All heavy atoms as a GROMACS GRO file, in nm:
protein
  615
    1MET      N    1  -1.173   0.852   0.023
    1MET     CA    2  -1.160   0.837   0.166
    1MET      C    3  -1.289   0.885   0.233
    1MET      O    4  -1.350   0.979   0.186
    1MET     CB    5  -1.040   0.915   0.215
    1MET     CG    6  -0.909   0.853   0.169
    1MET     SD    7  -0.764   0.950   0.211
    1MET     CE    8  -0.758   1.055   0.066
    2THR      N    9  -1.323   0.820   0.338
    2THR     CA   10  -1.447   0.855   0.406
    2THR      C   11  -1.420   0.958   0.514
    2THR      O   12  -1.307   0.982   0.552
    2THR     CB   13  -1.510   0.730   0.471
    2THR    OG1   14  -1.423   0.685   0.574
    2THR    CG2   15  -1.533   0.620   0.370
    3ASP      N   16  -1.528   1.015   0.564
    3ASP     CA   17  -1.515   1.111   0.674
    3ASP      C   18  -1.464   1.043   0.800
    3ASP      O   19  -1.399   1.104   0.884
    3ASP     CB   20  -1.650   1.177   0.703
    3ASP     CG   21  -1.693   1.269   0.589
    3ASP    OD1   22  -1.605   1.318   0.516
    3ASP    OD2   23  -1.814   1.292   0.575
    4ALA      N   24  -1.492   0.913   0.815
    4ALA     CA   25  -1.453   0.841   0.935
    4ALA      C   26  -1.303   0.808   0.937
    4ALA      O   27  -1.247   0.788   1.043
    4ALA     CB   28  -1.534   0.712   0.946
    5SER      N   29  -1.240   0.804   0.822
    5SER     CA   30  -1.098   0.767   0.817
    5SER      C   31  -1.023   0.857   0.719
    5SER      O   32  -1.068   0.877   0.607
    5SER     CB   33  -1.083   0.621   0.774
    5SER     OG   34  -0.946   0.591   0.758
    6PRO      N   35  -0.908   0.907   0.762
    6PRO     CA   36  -0.827   0.988   0.670
    6PRO      C   37  -0.746   0.901   0.574
    6PRO      O   38  -0.677   0.953   0.487
    6PRO     CB   39  -0.736   1.065   0.765
    6PRO     CG   40  -0.720   0.975   0.882
    6PRO     CD   41  -0.852   0.904   0.895
    7PHE      N   42  -0.754   0.769   0.590
    7PHE     CA   43  -0.676   0.676   0.509
    7PHE      C   44  -0.763   0.611   0.403
    7PHE      O   45  -0.881   0.585   0.426
    7PHE     CB   46  -0.614   0.568   0.598
    7PHE     CG   47  -0.536   0.626   0.712
    7PHE    CD1   48  -0.584   0.619   0.841
    7PHE    CD2   49  -0.415   0.690   0.689
    7PHE    CE1   50  -0.512   0.673   0.947
    7PHE    CE2   51  -0.342   0.745   0.794
    7PHE     CZ   52  -0.391   0.736   0.923
    8PRO      N   53  -0.705   0.580   0.288
    8PRO     CA   54  -0.782   0.513   0.182
    8PRO      C   55  -0.844   0.383   0.234
    8PRO      O   56  -0.782   0.309   0.310
    8PRO     CB   57  -0.677   0.483   0.076
    8PRO     CG   58  -0.567   0.581   0.100
    8PRO     CD   59  -0.566   0.603   0.250
    9GLN      N   60  -0.968   0.359   0.192
    9GLN     CA   61  -1.040   0.240   0.235
    9GLN      C   62  -1.072   0.146   0.120
    9GLN      O   63  -1.138   0.044   0.140
    9GLN     CB   64  -1.170   0.281   0.307
    9GLN     CG   65  -1.146   0.363   0.433
    9GLN     CD   66  -1.067   0.286   0.537
    9GLN    OE1   67  -1.105   0.178   0.577
    9GLN    NE2   68  -0.955   0.343   0.581
   10SER      N   69  -1.028   0.181   0.001
   10SER     CA   70  -1.049   0.095  -0.116
   10SER      C   71  -0.928   0.107  -0.208
   10SER      O   72  -0.849   0.202  -0.196
   10SER     CB   73  -1.174   0.138  -0.192
   10SER     OG   74  -1.152   0.264  -0.256
   11TYR      N   75  -0.917   0.012  -0.299
   11TYR     CA   76  -0.806   0.017  -0.394
   11TYR      C   77  -0.811   0.146  -0.475
   11TYR      O   78  -0.708   0.211  -0.495
   11TYR     CB   79  -0.809  -0.105  -0.487
   11TYR     CG   80  -0.704  -0.095  -0.595
   11TYR    CD1   81  -0.570  -0.111  -0.565
   11TYR    CD2   82  -0.740  -0.066  -0.727
   11TYR    CE1   83  -0.472  -0.099  -0.663
   11TYR    CE2   84  -0.643  -0.054  -0.825
   11TYR     CZ   85  -0.509  -0.071  -0.792
   11TYR     OH   86  -0.413  -0.058  -0.890
   12ARG      N   87  -0.925   0.182  -0.522
   12ARG     CA   88  -0.938   0.302  -0.605
   12ARG      C   89  -0.892   0.427  -0.529
   12ARG      O   90  -0.819   0.510  -0.582
   12ARG     CB   91  -1.081   0.319  -0.654
   12ARG     CG   92  -1.096   0.426  -0.760
   12ARG     CD   93  -1.237   0.432  -0.807
   12ARG     NE   94  -1.308   0.517  -0.712
   12ARG     CZ   95  -1.415   0.585  -0.739
   12ARG    NH1   96  -1.472   0.576  -0.856
   12ARG    NH2   97  -1.472   0.661  -0.648
   13GLN      N   98  -0.935   0.441  -0.404
   13GLN     CA   99  -0.891   0.554  -0.322
   13GLN      C  100  -0.740   0.552  -0.301
   13GLN      O  101  -0.673   0.654  -0.312
   13GLN     CB  102  -0.962   0.552  -0.186
   13GLN     CG  103  -1.107   0.584  -0.190
   13GLN     CD  104  -1.172   0.568  -0.054
   13GLN    OE1  105  -1.114   0.511   0.039
   13GLN    NE2  106  -1.294   0.618  -0.040
   14TRP      N  107  -0.687   0.435  -0.271
   14TRP     CA  108  -0.545   0.420  -0.247
   14TRP      C  109  -0.465   0.456  -0.372
   14TRP      O  110  -0.368   0.530  -0.365
   14TRP     CB  111  -0.515   0.277  -0.202
   14TRP     CG  112  -0.370   0.244  -0.192
   14TRP    CD1  113  -0.286   0.272  -0.088
   14TRP    CD2  114  -0.291   0.178  -0.290
   14TRP    NE1  115  -0.160   0.226  -0.116
   14TRP    CE2  116  -0.160   0.168  -0.240
   14TRP    CE3  117  -0.318   0.125  -0.417
   14TRP    CZ2  118  -0.056   0.107  -0.310
   14TRP    CZ3  119  -0.216   0.065  -0.486
   14TRP    CH2  120  -0.087   0.057  -0.434
   15ARG      N  121  -0.507   0.402  -0.486
   15ARG     CA  122  -0.435   0.428  -0.611
   15ARG      C  123  -0.435   0.576  -0.644
   15ARG      O  124  -0.333   0.633  -0.683
   15ARG     CB  125  -0.498   0.348  -0.725
   15ARG     CG  126  -0.422   0.359  -0.856
   15ARG     CD  127  -0.478   0.260  -0.957
   15ARG     NE  128  -0.420   0.247  -1.084
   15ARG     CZ  129  -0.299   0.269  -1.127
   15ARG    NH1  130  -0.210   0.316  -1.046
   15ARG    NH2  131  -0.262   0.248  -1.249
   16THR      N  132  -0.548   0.642  -0.628
   16THR     CA  133  -0.558   0.785  -0.653
   16THR      C  134  -0.466   0.861  -0.558
   16THR      O  135  -0.394   0.953  -0.598
   16THR     CB  136  -0.704   0.833  -0.638
   16THR    OG1  137  -0.784   0.765  -0.734
   16THR    CG2  138  -0.716   0.982  -0.657
   17TYR      N  139  -0.467   0.824  -0.432
   17TYR     CA  140  -0.383   0.890  -0.332
   17TYR      C  141  -0.235   0.876  -0.368
   17TYR      O  142  -0.160   0.974  -0.368
   17TYR     CB  143  -0.409   0.830  -0.193
   17TYR     CG  144  -0.338   0.901  -0.082
   17TYR    CD1  145  -0.396   1.010  -0.019
   17TYR    CD2  146  -0.213   0.859  -0.038
   17TYR    CE1  147  -0.330   1.076   0.084
   17TYR    CE2  148  -0.147   0.925   0.064
   17TYR     CZ  149  -0.207   1.034   0.124
   17TYR     OH  150  -0.142   1.099   0.225
   18ILE      N  151  -0.192   0.754  -0.399
   18ILE     CA  152  -0.052   0.727  -0.431
   18ILE      C  153  -0.009   0.800  -0.558
   18ILE      O  154   0.095   0.866  -0.561
   18ILE     CB  155  -0.028   0.574  -0.447
   18ILE    CG1  156  -0.042   0.502  -0.314
   18ILE    CG2  157   0.108   0.546  -0.511
   18ILE    CD1  158   0.063   0.533  -0.212
   19THR      N  159  -0.087   0.789  -0.662
   19THR     CA  160  -0.044   0.842  -0.792
   19THR      C  161  -0.066   0.992  -0.807
   19THR      O  162   0.017   1.060  -0.867
   19THR     CB  163  -0.113   0.769  -0.908
   19THR    OG1  164  -0.255   0.782  -0.896
   19THR    CG2  165  -0.074   0.621  -0.910
   20GLU      N  166  -0.176   1.044  -0.755
   20GLU     CA  167  -0.208   1.185  -0.775
   20GLU      C  168  -0.158   1.273  -0.660
   20GLU      O  169  -0.090   1.372  -0.682
   20GLU     CB  170  -0.357   1.203  -0.796
   20GLU     CG  171  -0.403   1.139  -0.927
   20GLU     CD  172  -0.552   1.151  -0.951
   20GLU    OE1  173  -0.618   1.234  -0.885
   20GLU    OE2  174  -0.603   1.077  -1.037
   21ARG      N  175  -0.191   1.236  -0.540
   21ARG     CA  176  -0.153   1.320  -0.426
   21ARG      C  177  -0.004   1.308  -0.394
   21ARG      O  178   0.063   1.407  -0.364
   21ARG     CB  179  -0.236   1.285  -0.304
   21ARG     CG  180  -0.215   1.379  -0.190
   21ARG     CD  181  -0.323   1.368  -0.090
   21ARG     NE  182  -0.298   1.463   0.018
   21ARG     CZ  183  -0.355   1.458   0.135
   21ARG    NH1  184  -0.443   1.364   0.161
   21ARG    NH2  185  -0.327   1.547   0.226
   22CYS      N  186   0.048   1.185  -0.399
   22CYS     CA  187   0.190   1.163  -0.368
   22CYS      C  188   0.279   1.173  -0.492
   22CYS      O  189   0.401   1.184  -0.478
   22CYS     CB  190   0.209   1.027  -0.302
   22CYS     SG  191   0.121   1.010  -0.146
   23GLY      N  192   0.220   1.163  -0.610
   23GLY     CA  193   0.298   1.174  -0.733
   23GLY      C  194   0.389   1.055  -0.758
   23GLY      O  195   0.492   1.068  -0.824
   24ILE      N  196   0.351   0.938  -0.709
   24ILE     CA  197   0.432   0.817  -0.724
   24ILE      C  198   0.378   0.735  -0.842
   24ILE      O  199   0.258   0.708  -0.848
   24ILE     CB  200   0.431   0.732  -0.596
   24ILE    CG1  201   0.493   0.810  -0.481
   24ILE    CG2  202   0.500   0.599  -0.618
   24ILE    CD1  203   0.478   0.744  -0.346
   25GLN      N  204   0.468   0.696  -0.931
   25GLN     CA  205   0.429   0.608  -1.040
   25GLN      C  206   0.434   0.465  -0.992
   25GLN      O  207   0.533   0.422  -0.931
   25GLN     CB  208   0.522   0.626  -1.160
   25GLN     CG  209   0.507   0.757  -1.230
   25GLN     CD  210   0.595   0.762  -1.354
   25GLN    OE1  211   0.698   0.697  -1.362
   25GLN    NE2  212   0.551   0.839  -1.450
   26LEU      N  213   0.328   0.392  -1.017
   26LEU     CA  214   0.323   0.252  -0.975
   26LEU      C  215   0.387   0.165  -1.084
   26LEU      O  216   0.320   0.096  -1.159
   26LEU     CB  217   0.179   0.210  -0.947
   26LEU     CG  218   0.115   0.277  -0.826
   26LEU    CD1  219  -0.032   0.242  -0.816
   26LEU    CD2  220   0.188   0.239  -0.699
   27THR      N  221   0.519   0.170  -1.089
   27THR     CA  222   0.594   0.090  -1.185
   27THR      C  223   0.612  -0.051  -1.130
   27THR      O  224   0.597  -0.074  -1.009
   27THR     CB  225   0.733   0.150  -1.211
   27THR    OG1  226   0.808   0.144  -1.089
   27THR    CG2  227   0.723   0.294  -1.261
   28GLN      N  228   0.647  -0.143  -1.217
   28GLN     CA  229   0.672  -0.282  -1.175
   28GLN      C  230   0.780  -0.286  -1.067
   28GLN      O  231   0.766  -0.353  -0.966
   28GLN     CB  232   0.713  -0.367  -1.295
   28GLN     CG  233   0.723  -0.514  -1.264
   28GLN     CD  234   0.586  -0.579  -1.254
   28GLN    OE1  235   0.499  -0.554  -1.335
   28GLN    NE2  236   0.567  -0.662  -1.153
   29THR      N  237   0.887  -0.211  -1.088
   29THR     CA  238   0.998  -0.210  -0.992
   29THR      C  239   0.954  -0.156  -0.856
   29THR      O  240   0.984  -0.216  -0.753
   29THR     CB  241   1.114  -0.124  -1.047
   29THR    OG1  242   1.156  -0.180  -1.171
   29THR    CG2  243   1.231  -0.120  -0.950
   30PHE      N  244   0.882  -0.045  -0.855
   30PHE     CA  245   0.836   0.012  -0.730
   30PHE      C  246   0.741  -0.083  -0.658
   30PHE      O  247   0.755  -0.109  -0.537
   30PHE     CB  248   0.767   0.147  -0.754
   30PHE     CG  249   0.710   0.208  -0.629
   30PHE    CD1  250   0.793   0.270  -0.536
   30PHE    CD2  251   0.574   0.203  -0.602
   30PHE    CE1  252   0.741   0.325  -0.419
   30PHE    CE2  253   0.521   0.257  -0.487
   30PHE     CZ  254   0.605   0.318  -0.395
   31VAL      N  255   0.645  -0.137  -0.731
   31VAL     CA  256   0.545  -0.225  -0.670
   31VAL      C  257   0.612  -0.350  -0.613
   31VAL      O  258   0.586  -0.390  -0.499
   31VAL     CB  259   0.435  -0.262  -0.772
   31VAL    CG1  260   0.346  -0.373  -0.720
   31VAL    CG2  261   0.353  -0.138  -0.808
   32ASP      N  262   0.701  -0.412  -0.690
   32ASP     CA  263   0.769  -0.533  -0.641
   32ASP      C  264   0.855  -0.503  -0.517
   32ASP      O  265   0.859  -0.582  -0.424
   32ASP     CB  266   0.856  -0.593  -0.751
   32ASP     CG  267   0.774  -0.663  -0.859
   32ASP    OD1  268   0.655  -0.690  -0.836
   32ASP    OD2  269   0.831  -0.689  -0.967
   33SER      N  270   0.921  -0.388  -0.518
   33SER     CA  271   1.003  -0.349  -0.404
   33SER      C  272   0.919  -0.331  -0.278
   33SER      O  273   0.954  -0.380  -0.170
   33SER     CB  274   1.078  -0.220  -0.437
   33SER     OG  275   1.145  -0.172  -0.324
   34ARG      N  276   0.809  -0.262  -0.292
   34ARG     CA  277   0.721  -0.239  -0.175
   34ARG      C  278   0.660  -0.370  -0.126
   34ARG      O  279   0.650  -0.393  -0.006
   34ARG     CB  280   0.610  -0.138  -0.210
   34ARG     CG  281   0.662   0.002  -0.233
   34ARG     CD  282   0.724   0.063  -0.107
   34ARG     NE  283   0.620   0.087  -0.009
   34ARG     CZ  284   0.632   0.063   0.121
   34ARG    NH1  285   0.743   0.016   0.171
   34ARG    NH2  286   0.532   0.087   0.202
   35LEU      N  287   0.618  -0.456  -0.218
   35LEU     CA  288   0.562  -0.584  -0.176
   35LEU      C  289   0.664  -0.667  -0.100
   35LEU      O  290   0.632  -0.728   0.002
   35LEU     CB  291   0.509  -0.663  -0.298
   35LEU     CG  292   0.370  -0.628  -0.343
   35LEU    CD1  293   0.337  -0.694  -0.477
   35LEU    CD2  294   0.267  -0.666  -0.239
   36SER      N  295   0.786  -0.670  -0.150
   36SER     CA  296   0.891  -0.744  -0.081
   36SER      C  297   0.910  -0.692   0.060
   36SER      O  298   0.922  -0.769   0.157
   36SER     CB  299   1.021  -0.732  -0.162
   36SER     OG  300   1.126  -0.798  -0.095
   37GLU      N  301   0.913  -0.561   0.074
   37GLU     CA  302   0.932  -0.500   0.205
   37GLU      C  303   0.812  -0.528   0.297
   37GLU      O  304   0.829  -0.566   0.413
   37GLU     CB  305   0.950  -0.350   0.188
   37GLU     CG  306   0.976  -0.275   0.315
   37GLU     CD  307   0.995  -0.127   0.290
   37GLU    OE1  308   1.093  -0.090   0.223
   37GLU    OE2  309   0.909  -0.049   0.336
   38LEU      N  310   0.692  -0.509   0.246
   38LEU     CA  311   0.573  -0.525   0.328
   38LEU      C  312   0.550  -0.670   0.371
   38LEU      O  313   0.490  -0.695   0.476
   38LEU     CB  314   0.450  -0.472   0.253
   38LEU     CG  315   0.444  -0.321   0.237
   38LEU    CD1  316   0.339  -0.282   0.133
   38LEU    CD2  317   0.418  -0.253   0.370
   39ARG      N  318   0.596  -0.763   0.291
   39ARG     CA  319   0.579  -0.905   0.325
   39ARG      C  320   0.686  -0.954   0.423
   39ARG      O  321   0.676  -1.065   0.475
   39ARG     CB  322   0.582  -0.989   0.198
   39ARG     CG  323   0.458  -0.972   0.116
   39ARG     CD  324   0.465  -1.057  -0.008
   39ARG     NE  325   0.341  -1.052  -0.081
   39ARG     CZ  326   0.333  -1.056  -0.212
   39ARG    NH1  327   0.442  -1.065  -0.286
   39ARG    NH2  328   0.215  -1.052  -0.271
   40ASP      N  329   0.787  -0.872   0.447
   40ASP     CA  330   0.895  -0.908   0.539
   40ASP      C  331   0.857  -0.856   0.678
   40ASP      O  332   0.876  -0.739   0.710
   40ASP     CB  333   1.026  -0.846   0.491
   40ASP     CG  334   1.143  -0.875   0.581
   40ASP    OD1  335   1.125  -0.940   0.687
   40ASP    OD2  336   1.254  -0.832   0.546
   41ALA      N  337   0.807  -0.946   0.761
   41ALA     CA  338   0.760  -0.907   0.894
   41ALA      C  339   0.870  -0.847   0.981
   41ALA      O  340   0.842  -0.770   1.072
   41ALA     CB  341   0.697  -1.027   0.964
   42ALA      N  342   0.997  -0.880   0.950
   42ALA     CA  343   1.108  -0.829   1.030
   42ALA      C  344   1.159  -0.693   0.981
   42ALA      O  345   1.238  -0.630   1.051
   42ALA     CB  346   1.222  -0.930   1.029
   43HIS      N  347   1.113  -0.650   0.866
   43HIS     CA  348   1.162  -0.522   0.813
   43HIS      C  349   1.114  -0.408   0.905
   43HIS      O  350   0.998  -0.404   0.944
   43HIS     CB  351   1.109  -0.499   0.671
   43HIS     CG  352   1.178  -0.388   0.600
   43HIS    ND1  353   1.154  -0.256   0.628
   43HIS    CD2  354   1.272  -0.390   0.502
   43HIS    CE1  355   1.228  -0.180   0.550
   43HIS    NE2  356   1.302  -0.260   0.472
   44PRO      N  357   1.205  -0.317   0.940
   44PRO     CA  358   1.168  -0.209   1.034
   44PRO      C  359   1.048  -0.126   0.988
   44PRO      O  360   0.962  -0.092   1.071
   44PRO     CB  361   1.295  -0.123   1.041
   44PRO     CG  362   1.406  -0.212   1.001
   44PRO     CD  363   1.347  -0.312   0.904
   45ARG      N  364   1.040  -0.095   0.860
   45ARG     CA  365   0.925  -0.014   0.815
   45ARG      C  366   0.795  -0.093   0.819
   45ARG      O  367   0.689  -0.037   0.845
   45ARG     CB  368   0.951   0.042   0.676
   45ARG     CG  369   1.051   0.156   0.680
   45ARG     CD  370   1.054   0.233   0.554
   45ARG     NE  371   1.123   0.159   0.450
   45ARG     CZ  372   1.164   0.211   0.337
   45ARG    NH1  373   1.144   0.338   0.310
   45ARG    NH2  374   1.226   0.137   0.247
   46THR      N  375   0.804  -0.224   0.795
   46THR     CA  376   0.684  -0.308   0.804
   46THR      C  377   0.638  -0.318   0.949
   46THR      O  378   0.518  -0.306   0.978
   46THR     CB  379   0.711  -0.448   0.746
   46THR    OG1  380   0.753  -0.432   0.610
   46THR    CG2  381   0.587  -0.536   0.752
   47ARG      N  382   0.732  -0.338   1.040
   47ARG     CA  383   0.696  -0.342   1.183
   47ARG      C  384   0.634  -0.210   1.227
   47ARG      O  385   0.532  -0.208   1.297
   47ARG     CB  386   0.819  -0.374   1.268
   47ARG     CG  387   0.864  -0.517   1.256
   47ARG     CD  388   0.963  -0.560   1.364
   47ARG     NE  389   1.048  -0.456   1.415
   47ARG     CZ  390   1.176  -0.438   1.381
   47ARG    NH1  391   1.234  -0.518   1.295
   47ARG    NH2  392   1.248  -0.341   1.436
   48GLN      N  393   0.692  -0.099   1.183
   48GLN     CA  394   0.639   0.033   1.218
   48GLN      C  395   0.499   0.052   1.160
   48GLN      O  396   0.408   0.102   1.227
   48GLN     CB  397   0.732   0.142   1.167
   48GLN     CG  398   0.687   0.281   1.203
   48GLN     CD  399   0.779   0.388   1.146
   48GLN    OE1  400   0.838   0.371   1.040
   48GLN    NE2  401   0.792   0.497   1.218
   49PHE      N  402   0.479   0.011   1.035
   49PHE     CA  403   0.348   0.022   0.972
   49PHE      C  404   0.245  -0.058   1.050
   49PHE      O  405   0.136  -0.009   1.079
   49PHE     CB  406   0.355  -0.027   0.826
   49PHE     CG  407   0.229  -0.002   0.749
   49PHE    CD1  408   0.218   0.109   0.667
   49PHE    CD2  409   0.120  -0.087   0.758
   49PHE    CE1  410   0.102   0.133   0.595
   49PHE    CE2  411   0.004  -0.064   0.688
   49PHE     CZ  412  -0.006   0.047   0.606
   50ARG      N  413   0.279  -0.183   1.083
   50ARG     CA  414   0.186  -0.270   1.156
   50ARG      C  415   0.150  -0.209   1.292
   50ARG      O  416   0.034  -0.210   1.332
   50ARG     CB  417   0.247  -0.408   1.176
   50ARG     CG  418   0.153  -0.504   1.248
   50ARG     CD  419   0.214  -0.641   1.273
   50ARG     NE  420   0.235  -0.712   1.150
   50ARG     CZ  421   0.354  -0.735   1.094
   50ARG    NH1  422   0.466  -0.695   1.153
   50ARG    NH2  423   0.365  -0.801   0.982
   51GLU      N  424   0.249  -0.156   1.363
   51GLU     CA  425   0.224  -0.095   1.494
   51GLU      C  426   0.134   0.028   1.482
   51GLU      O  427   0.048   0.051   1.566
   51GLU     CB  428   0.356  -0.057   1.560
   51GLU     CG  429   0.438  -0.175   1.605
   51GLU     CD  430   0.580  -0.138   1.645
   51GLU    OE1  431   0.612  -0.018   1.655
   51GLU    OE2  432   0.660  -0.232   1.668
   52ARG      N  433   0.156   0.105   1.378
   52ARG     CA  434   0.084   0.230   1.362
   52ARG      C  435  -0.059   0.209   1.309
   52ARG      O  436  -0.152   0.274   1.355
   52ARG     CB  437   0.161   0.322   1.267
   52ARG     CG  438   0.102   0.461   1.257
   52ARG     CD  439   0.191   0.554   1.180
   52ARG     NE  440   0.310   0.583   1.261
   52ARG     CZ  441   0.418   0.639   1.215
   52ARG    NH1  442   0.428   0.673   1.089
   52ARG    NH2  443   0.521   0.662   1.294
   53TYR      N  444  -0.074   0.119   1.210
   53TYR     CA  445  -0.202   0.107   1.141
   53TYR      C  446  -0.273  -0.026   1.162
   53TYR      O  447  -0.390  -0.040   1.125
   53TYR     CB  448  -0.184   0.130   0.991
   53TYR     CG  449  -0.120   0.263   0.961
   53TYR    CD1  450   0.012   0.270   0.916
   53TYR    CD2  451  -0.189   0.382   0.980
   53TYR    CE1  452   0.071   0.393   0.890
   53TYR    CE2  453  -0.130   0.504   0.955
   53TYR     CZ  454   0.001   0.509   0.910
   53TYR     OH  455   0.059   0.630   0.884
   54GLY      N  456  -0.205  -0.125   1.217
   54GLY     CA  457  -0.268  -0.253   1.245
   54GLY      C  458  -0.247  -0.357   1.135
   54GLY      O  459  -0.218  -0.324   1.020
   55GLU      N  460  -0.261  -0.480   1.176
   55GLU     CA  461  -0.242  -0.594   1.086
   55GLU      C  462  -0.342  -0.594   0.970
   55GLU      O  463  -0.308  -0.623   0.857
   55GLU     CB  464  -0.254  -0.725   1.167
   55GLU     CG  465  -0.216  -0.848   1.090
   55GLU     CD  466  -0.066  -0.862   1.072
   55GLU    OE1  467   0.010  -0.809   1.155
   55GLU    OE2  468  -0.025  -0.925   0.974
   56GLY      N  469  -0.466  -0.560   1.000
   56GLY     CA  470  -0.570  -0.560   0.896
   56GLY      C  471  -0.540  -0.462   0.785
   56GLY      O  472  -0.556  -0.493   0.666
   57TYR      N  473  -0.497  -0.342   0.822
   57TYR     CA  474  -0.468  -0.241   0.720
   57TYR      C  475  -0.343  -0.280   0.641
   57TYR      O  476  -0.336  -0.257   0.520
   57TYR     CB  477  -0.454  -0.102   0.782
   57TYR     CG  478  -0.473   0.009   0.681
   57TYR    CD1  479  -0.595   0.024   0.616
   57TYR    CD2  480  -0.370   0.096   0.651
   57TYR    CE1  481  -0.613   0.124   0.523
   57TYR    CE2  482  -0.387   0.197   0.558
   57TYR     CZ  483  -0.509   0.210   0.494
   57TYR     OH  484  -0.527   0.309   0.402
   58LEU      N  485  -0.245  -0.341   0.708
   58LEU     CA  486  -0.127  -0.391   0.638
   58LEU      C  487  -0.168  -0.489   0.530
   58LEU      O  488  -0.122  -0.482   0.416
   58LEU     CB  489  -0.029  -0.456   0.736
   58LEU     CG  490   0.092  -0.526   0.674
   58LEU    CD1  491   0.180  -0.427   0.597
   58LEU    CD2  492   0.173  -0.597   0.783
   59HIS      N  493  -0.259  -0.580   0.563
   59HIS     CA  494  -0.305  -0.678   0.464
   59HIS      C  495  -0.380  -0.609   0.349
   59HIS      O  496  -0.367  -0.651   0.234
   59HIS     CB  497  -0.392  -0.785   0.530
   59HIS     CG  498  -0.312  -0.883   0.608
   59HIS    ND1  499  -0.224  -0.974   0.553
   59HIS    CD2  500  -0.302  -0.902   0.742
   59HIS    CE1  501  -0.166  -1.045   0.646
   59HIS    NE2  502  -0.212  -1.003   0.763
   60SER      N  503  -0.455  -0.505   0.380
   60SER     CA  504  -0.522  -0.430   0.274
   60SER      C  505  -0.420  -0.368   0.179
   60SER      O  506  -0.433  -0.378   0.057
   60SER     CB  507  -0.610  -0.319   0.332
   60SER     OG  508  -0.719  -0.373   0.404
   61ILE      N  509  -0.318  -0.305   0.234
   61ILE     CA  510  -0.215  -0.240   0.153
   61ILE      C  511  -0.143  -0.343   0.066
   61ILE      O  512  -0.119  -0.320  -0.053
   61ILE     CB  513  -0.115  -0.163   0.242
   61ILE    CG1  514  -0.186  -0.048   0.315
   61ILE    CG2  515   0.004  -0.112   0.161
   61ILE    CD1  516  -0.239   0.061   0.226
   62ILE      N  517  -0.109  -0.457   0.123
   62ILE     CA  518  -0.044  -0.563   0.045
   62ILE      C  519  -0.135  -0.605  -0.070
   62ILE      O  520  -0.090  -0.621  -0.184
   62ILE     CB  521  -0.006  -0.682   0.135
   62ILE    CG1  522   0.109  -0.642   0.229
   62ILE    CG2  523   0.032  -0.804   0.051
   62ILE    CD1  524   0.141  -0.744   0.336
   63GLY      N  525  -0.262  -0.623  -0.041
   63GLY     CA  526  -0.358  -0.660  -0.145
   63GLY      C  527  -0.367  -0.556  -0.256
   63GLY      O  528  -0.376  -0.590  -0.375
   64TRP      N  529  -0.364  -0.429  -0.218
   64TRP     CA  530  -0.371  -0.322  -0.317
   64TRP      C  531  -0.245  -0.318  -0.402
   64TRP      O  532  -0.251  -0.295  -0.523
   64TRP     CB  533  -0.400  -0.189  -0.251
   64TRP     CG  534  -0.534  -0.187  -0.182
   64TRP    CD1  535  -0.642  -0.267  -0.210
   64TRP    CD2  536  -0.574  -0.105  -0.074
   64TRP    NE1  537  -0.745  -0.239  -0.125
   64TRP    CE2  538  -0.708  -0.139  -0.040
   64TRP    CE3  539  -0.510  -0.005  -0.002
   64TRP    CZ2  540  -0.777  -0.075   0.061
   64TRP    CZ3  541  -0.580   0.058   0.101
   64TRP    CH2  542  -0.712   0.023   0.131
   65PHE      N  543  -0.130  -0.344  -0.341
   65PHE     CA  544  -0.007  -0.352  -0.420
   65PHE      C  545  -0.011  -0.473  -0.513
   65PHE      O  546   0.038  -0.467  -0.626
   65PHE     CB  547   0.117  -0.357  -0.330
   65PHE     CG  548   0.175  -0.224  -0.298
   65PHE    CD1  549   0.162  -0.168  -0.172
   65PHE    CD2  550   0.242  -0.149  -0.394
   65PHE    CE1  551   0.215  -0.044  -0.141
   65PHE    CE2  552   0.296  -0.023  -0.365
   65PHE     CZ  553   0.282   0.030  -0.238
   66GLU      N  554  -0.070  -0.583  -0.469
   66GLU     CA  555  -0.084  -0.700  -0.556
   66GLU      C  556  -0.174  -0.669  -0.676
   66GLU      O  557  -0.146  -0.708  -0.789
   66GLU     CB  558  -0.138  -0.819  -0.478
   66GLU     CG  559  -0.037  -0.875  -0.381
   66GLU     CD  560  -0.094  -0.981  -0.289
   66GLU    OE1  561  -0.217  -0.994  -0.278
   66GLU    OE2  562  -0.013  -1.050  -0.224
   67THR      N  563  -0.281  -0.595  -0.652
   67THR     CA  564  -0.368  -0.553  -0.761
   67THR      C  565  -0.293  -0.461  -0.857
   67THR      O  566  -0.302  -0.475  -0.980
   67THR     CB  567  -0.493  -0.481  -0.706
   67THR    OG1  568  -0.565  -0.572  -0.622
   67THR    CG2  569  -0.584  -0.433  -0.818
   68ALA      N  570  -0.216  -0.368  -0.802
   68ALA     CA  571  -0.136  -0.276  -0.886
   68ALA      C  572  -0.035  -0.357  -0.969
   68ALA      O  573  -0.013  -0.324  -1.085
   68ALA     CB  574  -0.065  -0.174  -0.799
   69ARG      N  575   0.023  -0.460  -0.911
   69ARG     CA  576   0.119  -0.543  -0.983
   69ARG      C  577   0.053  -0.606  -1.106
   69ARG      O  578   0.111  -0.610  -1.214
   69ARG     CB  579   0.177  -0.650  -0.895
   69ARG     CG  580   0.277  -0.738  -0.975
   69ARG     CD  581   0.299  -0.871  -0.916
   69ARG     NE  582   0.398  -0.866  -0.811
   69ARG     CZ  583   0.414  -0.965  -0.724
   69ARG    NH1  584   0.337  -1.070  -0.728
   69ARG    NH2  585   0.505  -0.956  -0.631
   70GLN      N  586  -0.068  -0.655  -1.089
   70GLN     CA  587  -0.141  -0.714  -1.201
   70GLN      C  588  -0.167  -0.611  -1.310
   70GLN      O  589  -0.162  -0.644  -1.429
   70GLN     CB  590  -0.271  -0.777  -1.154
   70GLN     CG  591  -0.250  -0.897  -1.064
   70GLN     CD  592  -0.380  -0.946  -1.003
   70GLN    OE1  593  -0.486  -0.889  -1.025
   70GLN    NE2  594  -0.372  -1.052  -0.924
   71GLU      N  595  -0.196  -0.490  -1.270
   71GLU     CA  596  -0.225  -0.384  -1.367
   71GLU      C  597  -0.102  -0.342  -1.446
   71GLU      O  598  -0.113  -0.306  -1.562
   71GLU     CB  599  -0.284  -0.262  -1.297
   71GLU     CG  600  -0.424  -0.284  -1.247
   71GLU     CD  601  -0.483  -0.160  -1.181
   71GLU    OE1  602  -0.410  -0.060  -1.160
   71GLU    OE2  603  -0.602  -0.163  -1.150
   72VAL      N  604   0.015  -0.343  -1.384
   72VAL     CA  605   0.136  -0.298  -1.453
   72VAL      C  606   0.209  -0.409  -1.525
   72VAL      O  607   0.304  -0.383  -1.599
   72VAL     CB  608   0.234  -0.222  -1.359
   72VAL    CG1  609   0.168  -0.099  -1.302
   72VAL    CG2  610   0.288  -0.313  -1.250
   73ALA      N  611   0.166  -0.533  -1.501
   73ALA     CA  612   0.233  -0.648  -1.565
   73ALA      C  613   0.206  -0.653  -1.714
   73ALA      O  614   0.112  -0.605  -1.766
   73ALA     CB  615   0.187  -0.778  -1.500
   0.00000   0.00000   0.00000
């Protein structure tokens, strides 16, 4: 993460944050579940995420989950 943003700005930063700081295992089930939720524009948590962090960051997170899916497949 950069000094300008407290949020991960690359896949590597995001993966480290999720797995090490949050202690979440990026399993196939977890990744697929999150992707399903994040791709559902009507889902309350997706709407909240978009409002809080913006459409661009939402797309980044979806992309990072897609990369994680490829890694765990």
